[in-house]
VEXDREN-2710 file (C-alpha; in Angstrom, 1 decimal):
% VEXDREN-2710
k/r/px/py/pz
1/MET/0.0/-0.2/0.4
2/CYS/2.9/2.0/0.6
3/GLY/4.9/4.3/-1.8
4/ILE/8.6/3.7/-2.4
5/VAL/10.8/5.1/-5.1
6/GLY/14.8/5.2/-5.1
7/TYR/17.4/6.7/-7.6
8/VAL/21.1/6.4/-9.0
9/GLY/22.6/9.0/-11.6
10/ASN/23.9/12.4/-11.7
11/ARG/21.3/14.9/-10.9
12/ASN/19.7/16.0/-8.0
13/THR/18.7/12.8/-6.3
14/VAL/16.5/14.6/-3.3
15/ARG/14.6/16.8/-5.9
16/ILE/14.2/13.1/-7.7
17/LEU/12.7/11.4/-5.0
18/VAL/10.5/14.1/-3.7
19/GLU/8.7/14.8/-7.5
20/GLY/8.4/10.8/-7.7
21/LEU/7.1/10.5/-3.4
22/LYS/4.6/13.0/-5.1
23/ARG/2.9/10.8/-7.7
24/LEU/3.0/8.3/-5.3
25/GLU/1.0/9.8/-2.4
26/TYR/-1.7/8.3/-3.5
27/ARG/-0.3/4.9/-2.3
28/GLY/-0.3/6.3/1.1
29/TYR/0.5/9.4/3.2
30/ASP/0.5/9.0/6.9
31/SER/4.4/10.1/6.9
32/ALA/6.9/10.6/4.1
33/GLY/10.8/10.2/3.9
34/ILE/14.0/10.2/2.1
35/CYS/17.6/8.8/2.2
36/TYR/19.9/10.7/0.6
37/PHE/23.9/11.6/0.3
38/ILE/25.2/15.0/1.2
39/GLU/29.2/15.4/1.2
40/GLY/30.1/11.7/1.3
41/THR/27.2/11.3/4.6
42/MET/24.5/9.1/4.9
43/ALA/21.0/11.9/5.4
44/VAL/17.5/10.8/6.4
45/THR/14.8/13.3/6.6
46/LYS/11.3/12.4/7.9
47/GLU/8.2/13.9/8.5
48/VAL/4.4/12.9/9.6
49/GLY/1.4/13.7/7.8
50/LYS/0.8/14.8/3.9
51/LEU/4.3/14.9/1.8
52/ILE/4.0/18.9/1.7
53/HIS/5.4/18.3/5.3
54/LEU/8.7/16.9/4.4
55/GLU/8.9/19.6/1.2
56/LYS/8.7/22.3/4.3
57/ARG/11.4/20.6/6.2
58/LEU/13.8/20.1/3.4
59/ALA/13.2/24.2/2.5
60/GLU/13.7/25.0/6.0
61/GLU/17.2/23.1/6.2
62/LYS/17.8/24.0/2.8
63/VAL/18.5/20.3/1.6
64/ASP/19.3/19.9/-2.1
65/ALA/21.5/17.1/-2.3
66/ALA/23.7/16.3/-5.4
67/SER/23.9/12.9/-6.9
68/GLY/24.1/9.6/-5.6
69/ALA/21.6/7.0/-4.4
70/GLY/18.4/8.1/-2.7
71/ILE/15.3/6.1/-1.8
72/GLY/11.7/7.6/-0.3
73/HIS/8.9/6.3/0.9
74/THR/5.9/7.3/1.3
75/ARG/3.5/5.5/4.3
76/TRP/0.4/3.9/4.8
77/ALA/0.4/3.1/8.4
78/THR/0.0/-1.0/9.8
79/HIS/3.0/-1.3/12.4
80/GLY/2.8/1.7/14.3
81/ALA/1.1/4.8/14.3
82/PRO/1.9/7.4/12.0
83/SER/5.2/8.9/14.0
84/VAL/8.5/10.3/12.4
85/GLY/9.7/7.3/14.4
86/ASN/8.0/4.6/12.2
87/ALA/8.3/6.7/8.8
88/HIS/10.6/5.3/6.6
89/PRO/13.4/5.2/5.7
90/HIS/14.5/3.4/8.3
91/ARG/18.6/2.8/9.3
92/ASP/20.9/0.4/11.5
93/CYS/22.4/1.8/15.1
94/SER/26.0/2.1/12.8
95/GLY/23.7/4.5/10.6
96/ARG/25.7/2.4/7.4
97/PHE/22.6/1.1/5.8
98/SER/19.0/2.3/5.4
99/VAL/15.6/0.6/4.1
100/VAL/12.7/1.5/2.8
101/HIS/10.1/-1.2/2.5
102/ASN/6.0/-1.7/1.1
103/GLY/4.2/-4.6/2.2
104/ILE/4.3/-7.1/5.7
105/ILE/7.3/-8.7/7.4
106/GLU/4.4/-11.4/9.2
107/ASN/7.3/-12.9/11.2
108/HIS/8.8/-9.6/12.2
109/THR/8.6/-10.2/15.9
110/ILE/10.3/-13.6/16.0
111/LEU/13.4/-11.7/14.1
112/LYS/13.2/-8.6/16.5
113/LYS/13.2/-10.5/19.7
114/ARG/16.3/-13.0/17.8
115/LEU/18.2/-9.9/16.4
116/GLN/17.7/-7.7/20.2
117/GLU/19.4/-10.8/21.6
118/GLU/22.4/-10.3/19.8
119/GLY/22.8/-6.8/20.5
120/HIS/20.7/-5.1/18.1
121/HIS/19.0/-2.1/18.7
122/PHE/15.9/-0.8/18.2
123/LEU/13.9/2.6/17.3
124/SER/10.3/2.3/15.8
125/GLU/7.2/0.1/16.3
126/THR/7.8/-1.2/12.5
127/ASP/7.9/-5.1/11.1
128/THR/9.7/-2.9/8.1
129/GLU/12.9/-2.5/11.1
130/VAL/14.0/-5.7/11.4
131/ILE/15.4/-5.6/6.9
132/VAL/17.6/-3.0/7.7
133/HIS/19.4/-4.9/11.3
134/LEU/19.5/-8.1/8.9
135/VAL/21.6/-6.9/6.0
136/GLU/23.8/-5.0/8.4
137/LYS/24.1/-8.5/10.1
138/TYR/24.6/-10.7/7.0
139/PHE/26.8/-7.4/5.2
140/GLN/31.0/-9.1/4.5
141/GLY/31.6/-6.3/1.6
142/ASP/28.5/-7.4/-0.9
143/LEU/25.9/-5.4/-0.7
144/ALA/23.0/-7.5/-2.6
145/ALA/24.7/-10.6/-1.2
146/ALA/23.3/-9.0/2.2
147/VAL/20.3/-8.2/1.4
148/ARG/19.8/-11.4/-0.3
149/ARG/21.0/-13.0/2.7
150/ALA/18.2/-11.3/4.6
151/SER/15.4/-11.9/2.3
152/PHE/15.6/-16.4/3.2
153/ASP/14.5/-14.8/6.8
154/LEU/12.1/-12.7/6.1
155/GLU/8.0/-14.4/5.7
156/GLY/5.5/-11.9/4.2
157/SER/4.6/-9.8/1.4
158/PHE/7.4/-7.1/0.6
159/ALA/9.0/-5.1/-1.7
160/VAL/12.1/-3.3/-0.8
161/GLU/15.1/-1.2/-1.0
162/VAL/17.9/-0.4/0.4
163/MET/21.4/1.6/0.2
164/SER/24.6/1.9/2.1
165/THR/27.5/4.6/3.1
166/LEU/29.4/1.7/1.6
167/ALA/27.9/2.1/-1.5
168/PRO/27.1/5.0/-2.6
169/ASP/26.1/4.5/-6.3
170/GLU/23.9/1.5/-5.6
171/ILE/20.6/0.6/-4.9
172/VAL/20.0/-3.3/-4.1
173/ALA/15.6/-3.8/-4.7
174/ILE/13.8/-7.2/-4.0
175/ARG/10.9/-7.9/-5.1
176/ARG/8.2/-10.5/-3.4
177/GLY/4.2/-10.1/-3.3
178/SER/4.1/-6.3/-3.9
179/PRO/4.8/-4.6/-7.2
180/LEU/8.4/-2.8/-7.7
181/VAL/9.1/-1.3/-11.2
182/ILE/12.7/-0.2/-12.7
183/GLY/13.2/3.2/-15.4
184/THR/16.1/2.7/-17.2
185/GLY/18.4/6.0/-18.7
186/ARG/21.6/7.0/-19.4
187/GLY/23.6/6.7/-17.0
188/GLU/20.8/6.9/-14.4
189/GLN/18.5/4.6/-13.3
190/PHE/15.1/4.3/-11.0
191/VAL/13.3/2.1/-8.9
192/ALA/9.3/2.9/-7.9
193/SER/5.8/0.6/-6.6
194/ASP/4.4/2.1/-9.9
195/ILE/4.6/4.1/-12.9
196/PRO/3.6/7.5/-12.7
197/ALA/6.7/7.8/-10.4
198/LEU/9.3/7.5/-13.2
199/VAL/7.3/9.2/-16.5
200/SER/8.7/12.3/-16.0
201/TYR/12.3/10.9/-16.6
202/THR/11.9/8.0/-18.4
203/ARG/9.0/6.1/-20.3
204/GLU/11.6/3.1/-20.6
205/VAL/10.6/0.3/-17.6
206/PHE/10.8/-2.9/-17.0
207/TRP/8.6/-5.1/-13.9
208/LEU/10.5/-7.4/-11.5
209/GLU/9.0/-10.6/-11.1
210/GLU/8.2/-12.6/-8.1
211/GLY/11.8/-13.3/-5.8
212/GLU/13.9/-11.2/-8.0
213/LEU/16.6/-9.2/-6.6
214/ALA/18.5/-5.9/-8.7
215/VAL/21.1/-4.1/-8.1
216/VAL/20.8/-0.6/-9.7
217/ARG/23.7/1.0/-10.4
218/PRO/23.8/4.4/-12.3
219/GLU/25.6/2.6/-15.6
220/GLY/23.1/-0.2/-15.1
221/VAL/20.6/-3.3/-13.6
222/ARG/21.4/-6.3/-12.9
223/VAL/18.7/-8.8/-12.1
224/ILE/18.7/-12.1/-10.4
225/ASP/16.5/-15.0/-8.8
226/LEU/16.9/-14.6/-5.1
227/LEU/16.6/-18.6/-4.6
228/SER/19.1/-19.4/-7.6
229/GLY/21.2/-16.4/-7.3
230/ASN/21.1/-16.7/-11.5
231/PRO/21.1/-13.9/-13.8
232/VAL/17.5/-13.0/-15.0
233/ARG/17.5/-10.7/-18.5
234/LYS/14.9/-8.8/-18.7
235/GLU/12.3/-7.2/-21.8
236/ILE/12.3/-3.0/-21.9
237/GLN/8.6/-1.9/-22.3
238/SER/7.6/1.2/-23.7
239/VAL/5.0/3.0/-21.4
240/PRO/1.9/4.1/-23.2
241/TRP/1.4/7.3/-21.6
242/ASP/3.5/10.6/-20.3
243/ALA/3.8/12.9/-17.5
244/GLN/1.5/14.8/-18.4
245/GLN/-1.4/12.3/-18.0
246/VAL/-0.3/11.9/-14.7
247/GLU/-1.2/15.8/-13.7
248/LYS/-4.2/17.9/-12.9
249/GLY/-4.3/20.0/-15.5
250/ARG/-7.2/22.7/-15.3
251/PHE/-8.8/20.4/-12.3
252/PRO/-8.6/21.3/-9.0
253/HIS/-8.7/17.5/-8.0
254/TYR/-7.6/14.6/-9.9
255/MET/-11.0/12.9/-9.4
256/LEU/-12.9/15.7/-11.2
257/LYS/-10.1/15.5/-13.9
258/GLU/-10.4/11.5/-14.3
259/ILE/-14.6/11.8/-14.3
260/HIS/-14.4/14.3/-16.7
261/GLU/-12.0/12.0/-19.1
262/GLN/-14.6/9.3/-19.4
263/PRO/-16.1/10.2/-22.6
264/ASP/-12.5/9.9/-24.4
265/VAL/-11.7/6.8/-22.7
266/ILE/-14.3/5.3/-23.3
267/MET/-14.5/6.7/-27.2
268/GLU/-11.0/5.5/-27.0
269/MET/-11.8/1.9/-26.0
270/GLY/-14.4/1.9/-28.7
271/ARG/-11.9/2.6/-31.3
272/ARG/-9.6/-0.2/-29.8
273/GLU/-12.5/-2.9/-29.6
274/VAL/-10.7/-4.2/-26.1
275/LEU/-7.4/-5.6/-26.8
276/PHE/-6.0/-8.5/-25.5
277/GLN/-3.0/-9.5/-24.3
278/GLY/-1.7/-13.6/-24.6
279/ALA/-4.0/-16.3/-26.1
280/PRO/-7.3/-15.5/-28.2
281/PRO/-10.0/-15.1/-26.0
282/GLU/-12.8/-17.3/-28.3
283/ARG/-10.6/-20.4/-28.5
284/ARG/-11.8/-21.4/-25.1
285/PHE/-15.6/-21.2/-26.0
286/ALA/-16.3/-23.0/-29.0
287/GLY/-15.8/-27.0/-29.2
288/ALA/-14.4/-29.7/-26.7
289/GLY/-13.8/-28.2/-23.5
290/ALA/-14.9/-25.3/-23.3
291/VAL/-16.3/-23.1/-20.5
292/SER/-18.9/-23.7/-19.4
293/GLN/-18.8/-21.9/-15.6
294/MET/-16.8/-18.5/-14.9
295/TYR/-15.9/-17.3/-11.8
296/LEU/-15.3/-13.3/-12.1
297/VAL/-13.1/-12.2/-8.6
298/ALA/-12.4/-8.6/-7.6
299/CYS/-12.2/-6.7/-4.2
300/GLY/-13.9/-3.4/-3.8
301/THR/-15.1/-0.8/-6.6
302/SER/-14.1/-4.2/-8.7
303/TRP/-16.0/-5.8/-7.4
304/HIS/-19.4/-3.8/-8.4
305/ALA/-17.8/-4.1/-11.8
306/ALA/-17.7/-7.8/-11.5
307/LEU/-21.6/-7.9/-10.4
308/VAL/-22.7/-6.0/-13.5
309/GLY/-20.4/-8.3/-15.5
310/LYS/-22.3/-11.6/-14.6
311/ARG/-25.7/-10.0/-15.1
312/MET/-23.7/-9.1/-19.1
313/ILE/-22.2/-12.2/-19.2
314/GLU/-25.2/-14.5/-18.0
315/LYS/-27.3/-12.9/-20.3
316/MET/-25.4/-12.5/-23.5
317/THR/-23.9/-15.7/-23.3
318/GLY/-26.0/-18.3/-21.2
319/ILE/-22.5/-19.3/-19.5
320/ARG/-23.1/-19.5/-15.4
321/VAL/-21.6/-16.7/-13.9
322/GLU/-20.5/-16.5/-10.2
323/VAL/-18.6/-13.7/-8.2
324/ASP/-16.4/-13.3/-5.2
325/ILE/-14.8/-11.0/-3.1
326/ALA/-11.3/-11.9/-3.7
327/SER/-11.1/-11.8/0.0
328/GLU/-14.0/-14.9/1.0
329/PHE/-12.6/-16.3/-2.5
330/ARG/-9.7/-19.0/-1.3
331/TYR/-11.6/-19.8/1.9
332/ARG/-14.4/-21.3/0.5
333/GLU/-13.1/-23.7/-1.1
334/PRO/-14.7/-23.0/-4.7
335/ILE/-15.3/-25.8/-6.7
336/PHE/-13.2/-25.8/-10.3
337/ASP/-13.9/-28.6/-13.2
338/ALA/-12.4/-28.4/-16.6
339/GLY/-15.1/-25.8/-17.9
340/THR/-13.9/-23.0/-15.4
341/LEU/-12.5/-20.0/-16.1
342/THR/-11.7/-17.8/-13.5
343/ILE/-11.3/-14.0/-14.5
344/GLY/-9.9/-11.1/-12.2
345/ILE/-10.8/-8.0/-12.3
346/SER/-8.8/-4.8/-10.9
347/GLN/-7.5/-1.5/-12.1
348/SER/-4.3/-1.5/-10.5
349/GLY/-3.1/-5.3/-11.1
350/GLU/-1.6/-5.3/-7.8
351/THR/-4.6/-6.4/-5.7
352/ALA/-3.0/-8.3/-2.8
353/ASP/-6.1/-10.5/-2.9
354/THR/-7.3/-10.7/-6.5
355/LEU/-3.8/-12.3/-6.8
356/ALA/-4.3/-14.6/-4.5
357/ALA/-7.6/-15.8/-5.8
358/LEU/-6.3/-15.9/-9.5
359/GLN/-3.3/-18.2/-7.7
360/LEU/-5.1/-20.2/-6.4
361/ALA/-7.6/-21.1/-9.2
362/ALA/-4.0/-21.4/-11.7
363/GLU/-3.3/-24.1/-9.2
364/LYS/-6.7/-25.7/-9.1
365/GLY/-6.4/-26.0/-13.1
366/SER/-8.5/-22.8/-14.2
367/ALA/-8.0/-20.7/-17.1
368/VAL/-6.8/-17.5/-15.8
369/TRP/-7.8/-13.8/-17.7
370/ALA/-7.7/-10.6/-16.2
371/VAL/-9.3/-7.2/-16.8
372/CYS/-6.3/-5.1/-15.6
373/ASN/-5.6/-1.2/-16.7
374/VAL/-1.6/-1.1/-16.0
375/ALA/0.6/-3.4/-18.6
376/GLY/3.0/-5.2/-17.2
377/SER/1.6/-5.9/-13.4
378/SER/1.3/-8.8/-11.6
379/MET/-2.0/-9.9/-12.0
380/THR/-1.1/-9.3/-15.9
381/ARG/1.7/-11.6/-15.8
382/LEU/-0.2/-14.0/-14.3
383/ALA/-3.4/-14.4/-16.5
384/GLU/-4.1/-16.5/-20.2
385/THR/-5.3/-14.0/-21.7
386/VAL/-5.7/-10.1/-20.5
387/PHE/-8.4/-7.4/-21.5
388/TYR/-7.2/-3.6/-21.0
389/THR/-9.4/-1.0/-20.1
390/HIS/-7.1/1.5/-21.1
391/ALA/-8.2/4.2/-18.9
392/GLY/-5.0/5.6/-18.5
393/PRO/-3.5/6.8/-15.2
394/GLU/-5.7/7.1/-12.5
395/ILE/-4.3/9.0/-9.6
396/GLY/-7.4/9.6/-7.4
397/VAL/-7.9/7.4/-4.9
398/ALA/-11.6/6.5/-5.5
399/SER/-11.6/4.9/-8.9
400/THR/-13.7/6.4/-11.5
401/LYS/-13.2/6.4/-14.9
402/ALA/-11.6/2.8/-14.1
403/PHE/-14.8/1.4/-12.7
404/THR/-16.9/2.5/-15.7
405/CYS/-13.6/1.4/-17.8
406/GLN/-14.2/-2.0/-16.9
407/LEU/-18.2/-2.1/-17.2
408/VAL/-17.2/-1.5/-20.5
409/ALA/-14.9/-3.9/-21.0
410/LEU/-16.7/-6.5/-20.0
411/TYR/-19.3/-5.3/-22.0
412/GLN/-17.3/-5.9/-24.6
413/LEU/-15.9/-9.3/-23.5
414/ALA/-19.4/-10.7/-23.4
415/SER/-20.1/-9.5/-27.2
416/ARG/-17.5/-11.2/-28.5
417/ILE/-18.0/-14.6/-25.9
418/ALA/-21.5/-14.5/-27.5
419/GLU/-20.4/-14.4/-31.4
420/ALA/-18.1/-17.1/-30.2
421/ARG/-21.2/-19.4/-29.3
422/GLY/-23.2/-18.0/-32.1
423/ILE/-25.5/-16.5/-30.1
424/VAL/-25.0/-13.0/-31.5
425/SER/-24.0/-11.5/-34.7
426/SER/-22.8/-7.7/-34.0
427/SER/-20.0/-6.4/-35.7
428/MET/-16.9/-4.2/-33.7
429/GLU/-18.4/-1.4/-35.6
430/ASP/-21.6/-1.9/-34.7
431/ARG/-20.3/-2.1/-31.3
432/LYS/-17.8/1.1/-31.7
433/ASN/-21.1/3.2/-32.7
434/ARG/-22.8/2.2/-29.4
435/LEU/-19.2/3.3/-27.2
436/SER/-19.0/6.3/-30.0
437/ALA/-23.1/7.5/-29.1
438/LEU/-22.5/5.9/-25.3
439/SER/-19.2/9.0/-25.3
440/LYS/-21.5/11.1/-26.3
441/GLN/-24.2/10.9/-24.2
442/ILE/-21.8/11.2/-20.7
443/GLN/-20.6/14.5/-22.2
444/GLU/-24.0/15.4/-21.7
445/ILE/-24.5/14.3/-17.8
446/LEU/-21.2/16.3/-17.7
447/GLN/-22.6/19.2/-18.5
448/LYS/-24.9/18.5/-15.6
449/GLU/-22.5/19.5/-13.1
450/GLU/-23.8/22.2/-11.8
451/GLU/-26.9/20.7/-11.2
452/ILE/-25.7/18.0/-8.9
453/ARG/-23.7/20.6/-7.3
454/ALA/-26.7/22.6/-6.1
455/LEU/-27.6/19.2/-4.7
456/ALA/-24.5/18.6/-2.9
457/ILE/-25.4/22.0/-1.6
458/GLU/-28.4/20.6/0.1
459/TYR/-28.0/17.5/1.7
460/TYR/-24.2/17.8/2.2
461/GLN/-24.7/18.3/5.9
462/LYS/-27.1/14.8/6.0
463/ARG/-25.6/12.0/8.2
464/ASP/-26.6/9.3/6.6
465/PHE/-27.9/8.0/2.7
466/LEU/-29.2/5.3/0.8
467/PHE/-28.7/4.3/-2.4
468/MET/-31.4/2.0/-4.1
469/GLY/-31.1/0.3/-7.0
470/ARG/-32.8/-3.4/-9.2
471/GLY/-31.5/-5.6/-11.9
472/ILE/-28.2/-4.4/-13.0
473/HIS/-28.1/-1.2/-11.3
474/TYR/-28.5/-2.9/-7.6
475/PRO/-24.4/-2.7/-8.0
476/ILE/-24.7/0.9/-9.2
477/ALA/-25.8/2.0/-6.2
478/LEU/-23.3/0.1/-4.3
479/GLU/-21.2/2.1/-6.2
480/GLY/-22.5/5.0/-5.4
481/ALA/-22.7/4.7/-1.7
482/LEU/-19.1/4.0/-1.6
483/LYS/-17.9/6.9/-3.7
484/LEU/-19.8/8.7/-1.0
485/LYS/-18.5/6.8/1.9
486/GLU/-15.2/7.0/0.8
487/ILE/-14.2/10.6/0.6
488/SER/-17.1/12.4/2.3
489/TYR/-17.4/10.1/5.4
490/ILE/-20.6/9.9/5.2
491/HIS/-22.7/6.6/6.6
492/ALA/-23.7/5.0/3.2
493/GLU/-25.4/2.0/1.8
494/GLY/-26.5/0.3/-1.4
495/TYR/-29.4/-1.8/-1.6
496/PRO/-31.3/-3.9/-3.5
497/ALA/-34.7/-1.7/-3.6
498/GLY/-36.5/-4.6/-3.4
499/GLU/-35.0/-5.9/-0.1
500/MET/-36.3/-2.2/1.5
501/LYS/-39.1/-3.7/2.9
502/HIS/-36.9/-6.6/4.9
503/GLY/-35.1/-3.6/7.0
504/PRO/-33.5/-0.8/5.3
505/ILE/-37.4/0.8/5.6
506/ALA/-37.0/1.3/9.6
507/LEU/-34.2/4.2/8.9
508/ILE/-36.4/6.5/6.7
509/ASP/-37.4/9.7/7.8
510/PRO/-37.6/13.2/7.0
511/GLU/-33.7/13.5/7.3
512/MET/-32.4/10.2/5.4
513/PRO/-32.1/11.3/1.5
514/VAL/-32.5/8.0/-0.8
515/VAL/-31.2/8.1/-4.3
516/PHE/-33.3/5.7/-6.6
517/LEU/-31.5/4.4/-10.0
518/ALA/-34.8/4.4/-12.5
519/PRO/-34.6/4.0/-15.5
520/GLN/-37.3/2.7/-17.6
521/ASP/-36.6/-1.1/-17.7
522/ALA/-38.1/-4.3/-17.4
523/VAL/-38.3/-3.7/-13.6
524/TYR/-39.1/0.2/-13.4
525/GLU/-42.6/-0.2/-12.3
526/LYS/-41.6/-2.1/-8.7
527/VAL/-38.8/0.8/-8.7
528/LEU/-41.7/3.5/-8.5
529/GLY/-43.8/1.3/-6.4
530/ASN/-40.2/1.2/-4.0
531/ILE/-40.3/5.6/-4.3
532/GLU/-43.5/5.8/-3.3
533/GLU/-43.1/3.4/0.1
534/VAL/-39.7/6.2/0.8
535/ARG/-42.0/8.9/0.5
536/ALA/-45.0/7.8/2.4
537/ARG/-42.3/7.6/5.1
538/GLY/-41.1/11.2/4.6
539/GLY/-37.7/10.6/3.2
540/ARG/-36.4/12.6/0.8
541/ILE/-36.1/11.5/-2.3
542/ILE/-33.4/11.6/-5.6
543/ALA/-34.3/10.1/-8.2
544/LEU/-32.0/9.1/-11.7
545/ALA/-34.6/9.0/-14.2
546/GLN/-34.7/8.5/-18.2
547/VAL/-35.1/11.8/-20.6
548/GLY/-39.2/11.9/-21.3
549/ASP/-39.9/10.1/-17.2
550/GLU/-43.0/12.2/-16.7
551/ARG/-44.4/9.9/-13.8
552/ILE/-41.4/10.1/-12.4
553/ALA/-41.2/13.9/-11.6
554/ALA/-44.1/13.2/-9.4
555/LYS/-42.8/10.9/-6.7
556/ALA/-39.6/12.2/-6.3
557/HIS/-37.7/15.5/-4.4
558/HIS/-35.3/15.5/-7.4
559/VAL/-34.4/14.0/-10.7
560/ILE/-31.4/13.9/-12.6
561/TYR/-32.5/13.0/-16.2
562/LEU/-30.0/11.0/-18.1
563/PRO/-30.1/9.6/-21.9
564/LYS/-31.9/6.8/-23.0
565/ASN/-29.2/3.6/-23.3
566/ASP/-29.9/-0.6/-23.4
567/THR/-30.0/-1.5/-20.5
568/PHE/-26.6/-2.7/-20.2
569/LEU/-25.0/0.6/-21.0
570/ASN/-27.0/2.4/-19.1
571/SER/-25.1/1.3/-16.0
572/VAL/-22.4/3.3/-16.8
573/LEU/-24.8/6.1/-17.3
574/MET/-26.2/5.8/-14.2
575/THR/-22.6/5.6/-12.6
576/ILE/-21.4/9.7/-13.7
577/PRO/-24.0/11.5/-11.3
578/LEU/-23.1/9.1/-8.5
579/GLN/-19.1/10.2/-8.6
580/LEU/-20.2/13.7/-9.4
581/LEU/-22.5/13.8/-6.0
582/ALA/-20.2/11.9/-4.2
583/TYR/-17.3/14.8/-5.5
584/HIS/-19.3/17.7/-4.6
585/VAL/-20.8/16.7/-1.4
586/ALA/-17.2/16.2/-0.7
587/LEU/-16.4/19.5/-1.3
588/GLN/-18.8/20.9/0.9
589/LYS/-17.6/18.9/3.6
590/GLY/-13.7/20.1/3.3
591/CYS/-12.6/17.0/2.9
592/ASP/-9.4/15.5/1.2
593/VAL/-11.5/14.4/-2.4
594/ASP/-8.2/13.0/-3.9
595/GLN/-6.3/11.4/-0.8
596/PRO/-9.4/10.3/1.5
597/ARG/-8.5/9.2/5.5
598/ASN/-7.4/5.9/6.4
599/LEU/-7.5/4.8/2.6
600/ALA/-4.9/3.6/-0.2
601/LYS/-4.7/3.6/-3.9
602/SER/-3.7/0.0/-4.4
603/VAL/-4.2/-2.4/-1.4
604/THR/-1.1/-4.7/-1.7
605/VAL/-1.6/-6.5/1.4
606/GLU/-4.2/-8.9/3.0
END
């Protein structure tokens, strides 16, 4: 969940580290720190809170380090409260070694006790500090050898960067369970948790695989397998986006920028026809051994996309689909057979629980696919076939454009499976036209932002919200509730509208806003009945309805009218006003929209 960055080269190390951490702050912002060289001496500067506090400290102390190795960290706290003492980087007692770490060392208590008995003195409450003491213990003149030996003692999931006064132009990085990407340049190299930290300086990258160690020096990078010690050859990839795409541009927040990018990225998805990597998807759906059941596994917002995807795939293809929260999947002993396909859905491709679920599926003989936004991520390397959403970098912690792109990718995937099974004969051109029309309709909805902002001003002081939907729009109600609670800290729940009488109706009173998703589909009359039940109990009703629906205006206190589309793509249209409502409610409450408390963008630990 934390963000780590490293640099070796001739540029100003401190500036590069701080700039990289700015691009990684969405991964955690409880504290931040950097380690660097000044006049041959290894120095560490750390501060509690967001990165701006570290920047102020560096400015006050007039820190402007010269070239050499440097590592940095922005923390999402696990072991130990946010404090300067618990902030990374951590050093050993001799001051010769420094480490930053993303992940969890599961056996740190045992290791700490053993090291203390050997005379090591600990300064923090973190699990991370055992790493640097182990490196000191095993060092015999070769930093990489000491880090490799230390890694054999560690249990858990981690990405680690280590530097030392004894190797001032070197960083040693290891990856086991948490992502690390290496950026390459002329006479300089970069290491980071994620690509946004690197794109201002290089677009040539490669990912460390599970169980690899990299020795990073200005002249190049040497990679070895942790267990065998054998060299590993890496293939350089070119990042398909640039630094401008990770800037806010004219928008005050990344979240608002990413909401407004949705028409363009969905238009681009139509042009690309959901590009995939790996084995052709159609081959799994025809002939002997064809897929007979599917699992969709995901977490958080991606789980909501999976719930929508289930409806699309079952309706369009006739294949049975089960949806699991990834963190529960491997603990319920799912049943696999020769016809099982398991699809993981993740924006980052590094979600720990989803990766573990896919690994289980692969071990049980299931084919494994992925719907993902990040090329080269762990999930894309695990999957047989990958469907890329091409949403571009998403920096705001609360997912917006990645979610709608997942919905579109699942729609395209369901269409292709239906074609492979001979159920429908819609062409790629037809789907391209549908998504082009969808893109224009989203643009129309974005023009209603002031109308939605006015609703936010009226309701931002409420303590609770309910979101109601039926059929394919129930998961969208869940997503609307999640967005509101994530960034405004208002308690919000999403419910199938038909379940309201089985409990939630007890909450209805004049202080309760209830958001209904009410398109004119097969369950429209049922939703109108649910609205009447809320109205009779004094609840405040906000309805998302389709243009031309005159009946709903007489029942709801507020109606946001949306363009009409087919049932599946309506799910995308219904999402946009819910994103804007959450954004503007959070603004009215003075919340940090892009970096909500206690959250991080990529959940890379269980």
